C-alpha positions as CSV (number, residue, x, y, z in Angstrom):
1,M,-18.1,79.6,16.5
2,Y,-18.7,76.0,17.8
3,K,-19.9,73.2,15.5
4,T,-21.0,69.7,16.0
5,I,-18.7,66.9,14.8
6,E,-21.1,66.2,11.9
7,E,-20.9,69.9,10.7
8,T,-17.0,69.9,11.3
9,A,-16.7,66.8,9.1
10,I,-18.7,68.4,6.4
11,E,-16.6,71.5,6.5
12,L,-13.3,69.8,6.5
13,G,-14.3,67.1,3.9
14,M,-13.5,64.2,6.4
15,P,-15.5,61.2,7.6
16,E,-17.2,61.7,11.0
17,E,-15.2,58.7,12.4
18,Q,-12.0,60.5,11.6
19,I,-13.0,63.5,13.4
20,V,-14.2,61.6,16.4
21,R,-10.7,59.8,16.5
22,L,-8.9,63.0,16.2
23,V,-10.8,64.4,19.1
24,Y,-10.1,61.5,21.4
25,E,-6.6,61.6,20.4
26,G,-6.5,65.4,21.5
27,R,-5.4,66.5,18.1
28,I,-8.6,68.6,17.8
29,R,-9.7,70.8,20.7
30,S,-13.3,70.2,21.8
31,V,-15.8,70.9,24.5
32,F,-18.4,68.4,25.9
33,D,-21.6,70.3,26.9
34,G,-23.2,67.3,28.6
35,N,-25.1,66.2,25.4
36,M,-22.6,66.4,22.5
37,I,-19.1,67.3,21.7
38,L,-18.7,70.8,20.3
39,I,-15.6,71.8,18.3
40,N,-14.4,75.5,17.8
41,S,-14.1,76.0,14.0
42,G,-11.6,78.8,14.6
43,Q,-8.9,76.3,15.1
44,F,-8.9,75.3,11.6
45,S,-8.1,78.7,9.9
46,T,-4.4,77.9,9.9
47,Y,-5.2,74.5,8.3
48,F,-7.0,76.1,5.6
49,N,-4.4,78.7,4.9
50,Q,-1.7,75.9,4.8
51,L,-3.9,73.9,2.4
52,E,-4.4,76.7,0.1
53,R,-0.6,77.5,0.0
54,I,0.2,73.9,-0.6
55,K,-2.4,73.7,-3.6
56,E,-0.6,76.9,-5.1
57,E,2.8,75.4,-4.7
58,I,1.8,72.2,-6.4
59,E,0.2,74.0,-9.2
60,I,3.4,76.1,-9.7
61,W,5.4,72.9,-9.6
62,R,3.3,71.3,-12.1
63,S,3.5,74.3,-14.5
64,T,7.2,74.7,-14.4
65,P,8.8,73.0,-17.5
66,I,11.6,70.5,-16.9
67,P,14.8,71.9,-17.9
68,E,17.1,70.1,-20.4
69,D,19.9,68.2,-19.0
70,I,23.2,69.8,-19.9
71,D,25.0,66.4,-19.8
72,I,23.1,65.0,-22.7
73,K,25.2,65.1,-25.9
74,D,24.1,64.2,-29.4
75,E,26.9,61.9,-30.8
76,D,25.2,60.6,-33.8
């Protein structure tokens, strides 16, 4: 499904200027139909999968307790 730059920016939660910059840099594939730039939204499925995986890993990291250091000795 092809979307405009504005729709893509809303979907990704990014400013439109950044989407335009990424299109011109070639980091986002796009098609110019004569009037506007259209972006295939299917290319972001990997991005969303990786984003969800990273969020899960961060949550696991935050919930893991810090182990006690075995080198600490109480010498009072």
